C-alpha positions as CSV (number, residue, x, y, z in Angstrom):
1,M,-185.2,-7.2,238.2
2,E,-183.2,-5.0,235.7
3,R,-181.9,-6.6,232.7
4,D,-178.2,-5.8,233.4
5,A,-178.0,-8.5,235.8
6,T,-175.5,-11.3,235.5
7,Y,-176.5,-14.6,236.7
8,S,-173.4,-17.0,237.8
9,L,-173.1,-20.7,239.1
10,H,-170.0,-23.0,239.2
11,D,-171.1,-25.9,240.8
12,A,-169.8,-28.8,239.2
13,K,-172.9,-31.3,240.9
14,A,-176.0,-28.8,240.1
15,E,-178.3,-30.6,237.9
16,R,-181.0,-28.1,238.3
17,L,-180.7,-24.4,238.1
18,P,-181.8,-22.3,241.2
19,D,-183.8,-19.0,241.1
20,L,-185.1,-19.2,237.4
21,P,-186.7,-16.2,237.6
22,R,-183.4,-14.1,238.1
23,L,-181.8,-16.5,235.4
24,L,-184.4,-15.7,232.8
25,A,-184.3,-11.7,233.7
26,A,-180.3,-11.9,233.6
27,R,-178.7,-10.2,230.3
28,K,-175.2,-12.2,231.1
29,V,-175.0,-15.9,232.5
30,D,-172.0,-18.1,233.5
31,L,-172.4,-21.3,234.1
32,S,-169.0,-22.3,233.3
33,G,-168.0,-25.6,235.2
34,C,-171.5,-27.3,235.8
35,A,-170.7,-30.4,234.7
36,G,-173.8,-31.9,236.1
37,L,-176.4,-29.6,234.3
38,R,-178.2,-31.6,231.7
39,E,-180.5,-29.1,230.3
40,L,-181.4,-25.2,229.9
41,P,-184.6,-23.7,230.2
42,A,-186.8,-22.6,227.2
43,G,-187.1,-19.5,226.6
44,L,-183.9,-18.3,227.8
45,E,-182.6,-14.6,225.9
46,V,-179.1,-13.4,226.6
47,E,-176.5,-11.0,225.4
48,A,-173.7,-13.5,226.7
49,L,-173.5,-16.9,228.1
50,R,-171.1,-18.9,229.0
51,L,-171.3,-22.9,229.3
52,S,-167.5,-24.0,229.1
53,G,-166.9,-27.3,230.9
54,C,-170.8,-28.2,230.9
55,T,-170.0,-32.0,230.0
56,G,-173.6,-33.4,230.8
57,L,-175.4,-30.7,228.5
58,R,-176.7,-33.0,225.4
59,E,-178.5,-30.3,223.7
60,L,-179.6,-26.7,223.7
61,P,-183.3,-25.7,224.1
62,A,-184.7,-24.6,220.7
63,G,-185.5,-20.7,220.6
64,L,-182.0,-20.0,222.6
65,S,-181.4,-16.3,221.7
66,V,-178.0,-15.2,222.3
67,G,-177.1,-11.6,221.7
68,W,-173.0,-11.8,220.9
69,F,-171.1,-14.4,222.8
70,L,-171.9,-17.8,223.6
71,D,-168.9,-20.2,225.1
72,L,-169.6,-24.0,224.7
73,S,-166.0,-25.2,224.8
74,G,-165.7,-28.7,226.3
75,C,-169.3,-29.3,226.3
76,T,-168.1,-32.9,225.1
77,G,-171.5,-34.4,225.3
78,L,-173.2,-32.2,223.0
79,R,-174.2,-33.4,219.7
80,E,-175.7,-31.0,217.7
81,L,-177.1,-27.0,217.7
82,P,-180.8,-26.0,217.3
83,A,-181.5,-25.3,213.7
84,G,-182.4,-21.9,214.7
85,L,-179.2,-21.0,216.3
86,R,-177.8,-19.8,212.9
87,N,-176.1,-16.5,213.7
88,L,-175.5,-14.2,216.6
89,P,-177.4,-11.2,215.7
90,A,-175.5,-8.3,217.1
91,G,-173.7,-7.7,214.1
92,L,-170.5,-8.8,212.1
93,D,-167.9,-7.0,214.5
94,T,-168.9,-8.4,218.1
95,T,-170.2,-12.0,217.9
96,T,-168.1,-15.1,219.2
97,L,-169.4,-18.7,219.4
98,N,-166.7,-21.0,220.7
99,L,-167.3,-25.0,220.3
100,S,-163.9,-25.9,221.0
101,G,-163.1,-28.9,222.4
102,C,-167.0,-30.1,221.7
103,T,-165.7,-33.8,220.6
104,G,-169.4,-35.4,220.4
105,L,-170.6,-32.5,217.9
106,R,-171.0,-34.4,214.7
107,E,-172.6,-31.2,212.8
108,L,-173.3,-27.8,212.5
109,P,-176.7,-26.2,211.4
110,A,-176.9,-24.9,207.9
111,G,-176.1,-21.0,207.7
112,L,-174.3,-20.5,210.9
113,T,-172.9,-17.1,210.7
114,A,-170.5,-15.7,213.5
115,T,-167.6,-13.0,213.2
116,T,-165.2,-15.7,215.6
117,L,-166.0,-19.2,215.2
118,N,-163.8,-21.7,217.3
119,L,-164.2,-25.1,216.3
120,S,-160.6,-26.1,217.4
121,G,-160.4,-30.0,218.6
122,C,-164.4,-31.0,217.6
123,T,-162.6,-34.3,216.4
124,G,-166.2,-35.6,215.4
125,L,-166.9,-33.4,212.9
126,R,-166.7,-34.5,209.2
127,E,-167.9,-31.8,207.4
128,L,-169.0,-28.0,207.3
129,P,-172.2,-27.1,206.4
130,A,-173.4,-25.0,203.3
131,G,-173.6,-21.3,203.6
132,L,-171.2,-21.1,206.7
133,S,-169.9,-17.5,207.0
134,A,-167.1,-16.2,209.8
135,K,-164.4,-13.7,209.6
136,W,-162.2,-15.7,211.8
137,L,-163.0,-19.6,211.7
138,Y,-160.7,-21.6,213.8
139,L,-160.9,-25.5,213.0
140,R,-157.6,-26.7,214.7
141,G,-157.1,-30.1,215.3
142,C,-160.4,-31.1,213.6
143,T,-159.0,-34.4,212.3
144,G,-162.3,-36.0,211.3
145,L,-162.6,-33.1,208.8
146,R,-162.5,-34.5,205.2
147,A,-163.5,-31.2,203.2
148,I,-164.1,-27.7,203.0
149,P,-167.3,-26.5,201.4
150,G,-167.0,-24.5,198.3
151,D,-169.3,-21.5,199.3
152,L,-167.6,-20.9,202.7
153,K,-167.1,-17.3,203.5
154,V,-164.2,-16.5,205.5
155,D,-161.0,-13.8,206.3
156,T,-158.8,-16.3,208.7
157,L,-159.4,-20.1,208.2
158,D,-157.0,-22.1,210.6
159,L,-156.9,-25.7,209.7
160,D,-153.4,-26.3,211.7
161,G,-153.3,-30.2,212.3
162,C,-156.5,-31.2,210.3
163,T,-154.6,-34.6,209.4
164,G,-157.8,-36.2,207.5
165,L,-158.5,-32.9,205.0
166,R,-157.8,-34.6,201.8
167,E,-158.8,-31.8,199.4
168,L,-159.5,-27.5,199.4
169,P,-162.1,-26.2,197.0
170,K,-161.3,-24.4,193.9
171,D,-160.7,-20.7,193.8
172,L,-160.7,-20.5,197.9
173,E,-159.9,-16.7,198.7
174,V,-159.1,-16.1,202.1
175,Y,-156.6,-13.6,203.9
176,A,-154.7,-15.9,206.0
177,L,-154.8,-19.7,205.5
178,D,-153.0,-22.3,208.3
179,L,-152.9,-25.8,206.9
180,S,-149.6,-26.6,209.0
181,D,-149.6,-30.3,209.6
182,C,-152.2,-31.3,207.4
183,T,-150.5,-34.2,206.4
184,G,-152.9,-36.1,204.3
185,L,-153.3,-33.0,202.2
186,R,-151.6,-33.9,198.5
187,E,-151.8,-30.9,196.5
188,L,-153.5,-27.3,196.4
189,P,-156.4,-26.4,194.4
190,A,-155.9,-23.9,191.3
191,G,-157.2,-20.3,192.2
192,L,-156.0,-20.6,195.7
193,S,-155.4,-17.0,196.9
194,A,-154.2,-16.1,200.4
195,K,-152.2,-13.5,201.5
196,W,-150.4,-15.5,204.6
197,L,-150.3,-19.4,204.0
198,D,-149.0,-21.6,205.9
199,L,-148.2,-25.1,204.8
200,A,-145.3,-26.1,207.5
201,G,-145.3,-29.9,208.1
202,C,-147.8,-31.1,205.2
203,T,-145.3,-33.8,204.7
204,G,-147.8,-35.6,201.8
205,L,-147.7,-32.6,199.5
206,R,-145.5,-33.1,196.5
207,E,-146.2,-29.7,194.4
208,L,-147.6,-26.4,194.4
209,P,-150.3,-25.0,191.9
210,A,-149.2,-22.9,188.9
211,G,-149.9,-19.0,189.6
212,L,-149.6,-19.5,193.4
213,S,-149.3,-15.9,195.1
214,A,-149.0,-15.3,198.6
215,K,-147.2,-12.5,200.7
216,W,-145.9,-14.7,203.1
217,L,-145.4,-18.7,202.3
218,Y,-144.2,-21.1,205.1
219,L,-143.5,-24.6,203.6
220,R,-141.3,-25.5,206.8
221,G,-140.6,-29.7,207.0
222,C,-142.6,-30.2,203.8
223,T,-140.1,-33.0,203.2
224,G,-142.0,-34.4,200.3
225,L,-142.0,-31.3,198.0
226,R,-140.0,-31.9,194.6
227,A,-140.0,-28.3,193.1
228,I,-141.4,-24.5,193.2
229,P,-143.3,-23.6,190.4
230,R,-141.6,-20.9,188.0
231,D,-144.3,-18.5,188.4
232,L,-144.3,-18.3,192.4
233,K,-144.9,-14.9,193.7
234,V,-144.1,-14.2,197.1
235,D,-142.7,-12.0,199.5
236,T,-141.3,-14.2,202.2
237,L,-140.7,-17.6,201.4
238,D,-139.7,-20.2,204.0
239,L,-138.4,-23.5,202.8
240,D,-136.7,-24.5,206.1
241,G,-136.2,-28.4,206.1
242,C,-137.6,-29.3,202.7
243,T,-135.5,-32.1,202.2
244,G,-137.0,-33.6,199.3
245,L,-136.2,-30.3,197.3
246,R,-133.6,-30.5,194.3
247,E,-133.5,-27.0,192.9
248,L,-135.4,-23.6,192.7
249,P,-136.5,-22.2,189.6
250,A,-134.6,-19.4,187.4
251,G,-136.3,-16.1,188.2
252,L,-137.6,-16.9,191.6
253,A,-138.5,-13.7,193.5
254,A,-138.9,-13.2,197.3
255,D,-137.8,-10.5,199.6
256,Y,-136.9,-13.3,202.3
257,L,-135.9,-16.7,201.4
258,D,-135.0,-19.6,204.0
259,L,-133.7,-22.5,203.0
260,Q,-132.3,-24.2,206.2
261,G,-131.9,-27.9,206.4
262,C,-132.8,-28.1,202.3
263,T,-130.0,-31.2,202.0
264,G,-131.1,-32.4,199.1
265,L,-130.4,-28.7,197.1
266,R,-127.2,-28.8,195.2
267,E,-127.0,-25.6,193.7
268,L,-128.9,-22.1,193.6
269,P,-129.9,-20.8,189.9
270,A,-128.3,-17.8,188.8
271,G,-129.0,-14.1,189.0
272,L,-131.2,-15.8,192.4
273,T,-130.4,-12.4,194.7
274,S,-131.1,-10.1,192.3
275,E,-134.7,-11.5,191.6
276,L,-135.1,-11.6,195.3
277,G,-133.7,-8.4,196.2
278,A,-133.4,-10.1,199.5
279,D,-131.3,-8.8,202.6
280,T,-130.9,-12.3,204.2
281,L,-130.3,-15.7,202.7
282,N,-130.2,-18.6,205.1
283,L,-128.8,-21.8,203.8
284,S,-127.8,-23.1,206.8
285,G,-127.5,-26.9,206.8
286,C,-127.3,-27.4,203.3
287,I,-124.9,-30.4,203.1
288,G,-125.7,-31.2,199.6
289,L,-124.9,-27.7,198.3
290,R,-121.7,-27.7,196.1
291,E,-121.3,-24.1,194.8
292,L,-122.8,-20.7,194.8
293,P,-123.6,-18.7,192.0
294,E,-121.1,-16.1,191.0
295,D,-123.5,-12.7,191.0
296,L,-124.6,-13.6,194.6
297,D,-125.1,-10.1,196.6
298,V,-126.9,-9.9,199.8
299,K,-126.6,-8.1,203.1
300,I,-126.4,-11.4,205.6
301,L,-125.5,-14.7,204.0
302,D,-125.6,-17.8,206.5
303,L,-123.9,-20.8,205.1
304,T,-123.5,-22.7,208.7
305,G,-122.7,-26.4,208.4
306,C,-122.7,-26.5,204.7
307,T,-119.8,-29.2,204.7
308,G,-120.4,-29.6,201.0
309,L,-119.1,-26.5,200.2
310,R,-115.1,-26.1,198.8
311,E,-115.1,-22.7,197.6
312,L,-117.0,-19.3,197.2
313,P,-117.5,-17.4,194.1
314,A,-115.5,-14.7,192.9
315,G,-117.3,-11.2,193.0
316,L,-119.4,-12.3,196.1
317,K,-120.7,-9.3,198.0
318,I,-121.8,-9.7,201.5
319,V,-122.2,-6.2,203.2
320,Q,-122.9,-7.4,206.8
321,R,-122.4,-10.8,208.1
322,L,-121.1,-14.0,206.1
323,D,-121.3,-17.1,208.5
324,L,-119.5,-19.9,207.4
325,S,-119.3,-21.8,210.6
326,G,-118.9,-25.7,210.8
327,C,-117.8,-25.4,206.7
328,K,-115.2,-28.2,207.1
329,G,-114.8,-28.5,203.2
330,L,-113.9,-25.1,202.6
331,R,-110.8,-24.8,201.3
332,E,-110.5,-21.1,200.4
333,L,-112.1,-17.6,200.5
334,P,-112.1,-15.4,197.1
335,E,-109.6,-12.4,197.3
336,G,-110.9,-9.2,198.0
337,L,-113.7,-10.5,200.0
338,E,-115.3,-7.4,202.0
339,V,-117.9,-7.8,204.8
340,G,-118.8,-6.5,208.2
341,E,-118.7,-9.6,210.3
342,L,-117.1,-13.0,209.1
343,D,-117.6,-16.2,211.1
344,L,-115.3,-19.2,210.4
345,T,-115.6,-20.9,213.4
346,G,-114.6,-24.6,212.7
347,C,-113.5,-24.3,209.2
348,T,-110.8,-26.8,209.8
349,G,-110.1,-27.2,206.3
350,L,-109.0,-23.7,205.7
351,R,-105.4,-23.3,205.0
352,E,-105.2,-19.7,204.5
353,L,-107.0,-16.2,204.2
354,P,-107.3,-14.5,200.8
355,A,-105.3,-11.3,199.8
356,G,-107.3,-8.0,200.1
357,L,-109.4,-9.3,202.8
358,V,-111.4,-6.3,204.6
359,V,-113.4,-7.2,207.6
360,E,-114.7,-5.6,210.8
361,I,-115.0,-8.6,213.0
362,L,-113.0,-12.0,212.5
363,D,-114.1,-15.1,213.9
364,L,-111.5,-17.9,213.7
365,E,-112.1,-20.1,216.5
366,G,-111.5,-23.9,215.8
367,C,-109.4,-23.0,212.4
368,T,-107.0,-25.7,213.3
369,A,-105.5,-25.8,209.8
370,L,-104.5,-22.2,209.4
371,R,-101.2,-20.9,210.1
372,K,-100.9,-17.3,209.5
373,L,-102.5,-14.1,208.5
374,P,-102.1,-12.4,205.2
375,A,-100.0,-9.1,205.6
376,D,-102.7,-6.9,203.8
377,L,-105.5,-8.2,206.2
378,V,-107.6,-5.1,207.4
379,V,-109.6,-5.9,210.4
380,D,-110.8,-4.0,213.5
381,E,-111.3,-7.3,216.0
382,I,-110.2,-10.9,215.7
383,I,-111.5,-13.8,217.7
384,G,-109.9,-17.2,218.4
385,W,-106.3,-16.4,216.9
386,H,-103.5,-16.7,219.1
387,C,-100.7,-15.2,217.7
388,D,-97.9,-16.6,220.0
389,A,-98.7,-20.1,218.7
390,K,-99.0,-19.2,215.0
391,C,-96.9,-16.4,214.1
């Protein structure tokens, strides 16, 4: 039989494999869903082997050879891999080993190598072997994992939901690192390097290491975070929901800054946006914010629901959109304000608009204390203003 044949069987009750000569001659074998299968024949050599959902499988035969693709996802009875299964030999551009959902797996062989290695949901896994190497390594939801080996070689490392993880090795260097919802993590190591770093939901994290540098840094929901290091270097910084944050360091540099829901934030450092060079500054829901710096200059400024804000600084420069909806404590706006779109929805404390206001779209819905508009107002469109009742 030619080696380009495919052997396929999807029988949940099958305990033995029929037509072994055809199986051993096949280049691709698909046995997914064969929950009753207990073992595989010795001497099996294939390019691709699918065994997903083979829950009765306890072990793999010694000498098993798989060229480029091995799917063992959901093989909950599997306890270990054979020592010889260290690398899939077809080359680093094509090899995939999928062990996701193998909840019974306790350990991996030393020196294991694959281009893509998926261990997501392997809750029984406590540690990773020395010499592990992968381009993409997925460990999402491995709640039993406590640490990462120092010699790990990987480009993308996904540790989302690894709640048992307590620490990372020093000088860990990856392109993308996902640590979201790693609630047991208290600190990050010195020398950590990642272009893309996601720490969203790491509620136990108290501080960031000095010298941290990333292109994208996501800290959404890190409620235990108290401060940001002065030398932090990022392009995108997401601090949404960091309720424990009290202040930002002077000289903070980023292209995009999201501070939405930072309820503990009282003020912003002077020169913030000149350092940022930001197009958008999101401060919505920052109810503790009392004032803004004099030199604030961005294209889009979102202050939705900043109920503690009483006034805006003179010299405020907003080119495209200024959203002040729900700022119930706001009493006045600076004179000479020019902006493309101004949303004042629900600003119940606002009694008048400033002289020299220039705006393209003005939303005054729910501004119940406002009685008249300034004579020199320049506006293209007004929403929520009924002249008959207030003029």
